[in-house]
C-alpha positions as CSV (number, residue, x, y, z in Angstrom):
1,X,-67.0,264.3,84.6
2,X,-66.9,260.8,86.1
3,X,-65.5,262.0,89.4
4,X,-68.6,264.2,89.9
5,X,-70.7,261.1,89.7
6,X,-69.0,259.7,92.9
7,X,-68.5,263.1,94.6
8,X,-71.1,265.5,93.3
9,X,-70.0,268.1,95.8
10,X,-66.7,268.4,93.8
11,X,-68.6,270.0,90.9
12,X,-68.0,273.4,92.5
13,X,-64.2,273.1,92.2
14,X,-63.8,274.6,88.7
15,X,-65.7,277.6,89.8
16,X,-63.6,278.0,93.0
17,X,-60.4,277.7,90.8
18,X,-61.6,280.2,88.2
19,X,-62.7,282.7,90.9
20,X,-59.3,282.5,92.6
21,X,-60.8,281.3,95.9
22,X,-58.9,278.1,95.4
23,X,-55.4,278.0,93.9
24,X,-54.5,274.6,92.5
25,X,-51.0,273.3,91.9
26,X,-50.4,270.0,90.2
27,X,-47.1,268.2,91.0
28,X,-45.9,265.4,88.7
29,X,-43.1,263.2,89.8
30,X,-43.2,260.4,87.2
31,X,-45.0,259.4,84.1
32,X,-47.2,256.3,83.7
33,X,-44.1,254.2,83.2
34,X,-42.5,255.3,86.4
35,X,-39.9,257.5,84.7
36,X,-39.0,260.9,86.0
37,X,-41.2,263.6,84.5
38,X,-39.8,265.9,81.8
39,X,-41.1,268.8,79.9
40,X,-43.1,266.6,77.5
41,X,-45.0,265.1,80.4
42,X,-45.9,268.6,81.6
43,X,-47.1,269.6,78.1
44,X,-49.1,266.5,77.8
45,X,-50.8,267.0,81.2
46,X,-51.6,270.7,80.3
47,X,-53.2,269.6,77.0
48,X,-55.2,266.9,78.8
49,X,-56.3,269.1,81.7
50,X,-56.4,272.7,80.2
51,X,-56.9,275.1,83.0
52,X,-54.7,278.2,82.8
53,X,-55.2,278.9,86.5
54,X,-53.5,275.6,87.5
55,X,-49.7,275.6,87.8
56,X,-47.9,272.3,86.9
57,X,-44.7,271.6,88.6
58,X,-42.3,268.6,88.6
59,X,-40.8,266.8,91.6
60,X,-38.1,264.7,90.0
61,X,-36.5,263.9,93.5
62,X,-39.8,262.5,94.8
63,X,-39.6,264.8,97.8
64,X,-43.3,265.3,98.2
65,X,-43.8,261.6,98.0
66,X,-41.5,261.0,101.0
67,X,-42.7,264.1,102.9
68,X,-46.3,263.0,102.9
69,X,-45.7,259.2,102.8
70,X,-47.6,258.9,99.5
71,X,-48.2,255.4,98.3
72,X,-50.7,256.1,95.6
73,X,-52.1,258.8,93.4
74,X,-54.1,261.0,93.2
75,X,-53.1,262.6,96.5
76,X,-54.2,266.1,97.7
77,X,-53.0,268.5,100.3
78,X,-54.8,271.7,101.1
79,X,-52.7,274.5,102.5
80,X,-54.0,277.8,103.8
81,X,-52.8,281.3,102.9
82,X,-50.0,281.0,105.4
83,X,-48.8,277.8,103.7
84,X,-49.9,275.7,106.7
85,X,-51.5,272.3,106.1
86,X,-55.3,272.7,106.5
87,X,-56.2,269.1,105.6
88,X,-54.6,266.4,103.6
89,X,-55.8,263.2,102.0
90,X,-54.5,259.8,103.0
91,X,-53.9,256.6,101.1
92,X,-57.4,255.4,102.1
93,X,-59.2,258.7,101.3
94,X,-57.1,260.6,98.8
95,X,-60.0,263.1,98.1
96,X,-60.4,264.2,101.7
97,X,-58.7,267.6,101.1
98,X,-60.5,268.3,97.9
99,X,-63.9,267.4,99.5
100,X,-63.0,269.7,102.4
101,X,-62.3,272.6,100.0
102,X,-65.5,272.0,98.1
103,X,-67.6,272.0,101.3
104,X,-65.8,274.8,103.2
105,X,-64.6,277.5,100.8
106,X,-67.5,279.8,100.0
107,X,-68.1,280.8,96.4
108,X,-69.2,284.3,97.2
109,X,-69.0,286.8,100.1
110,X,-72.7,286.3,100.9
111,X,-72.1,282.6,101.6
112,X,-69.1,283.5,103.8
113,X,-71.3,285.8,106.0
114,X,-74.0,283.2,106.6
């Protein structure tokens, strides 16, 4: 994966997702042409990025874009189990939240106790 070349610490993310330690939700608001997403865009995304554990939602009203002042994609927000924002990316560092997750969510209980 090309992203792993730039951020090798992200290589742990699939394992965190498969183990249930990290729940990932993808939100699509528009297609590459800027048109509001429809079911075919969700199907295409799911075929391109086939991970059953990842939910794919649409945001046709661009509510998340305005809530988080997003000016580019990808953009990541990490929320805790109480749905409070733990860390979020920004337009200069969109991967900040993902890197935080990779570095701070233990893969196993032994790691958590150290």
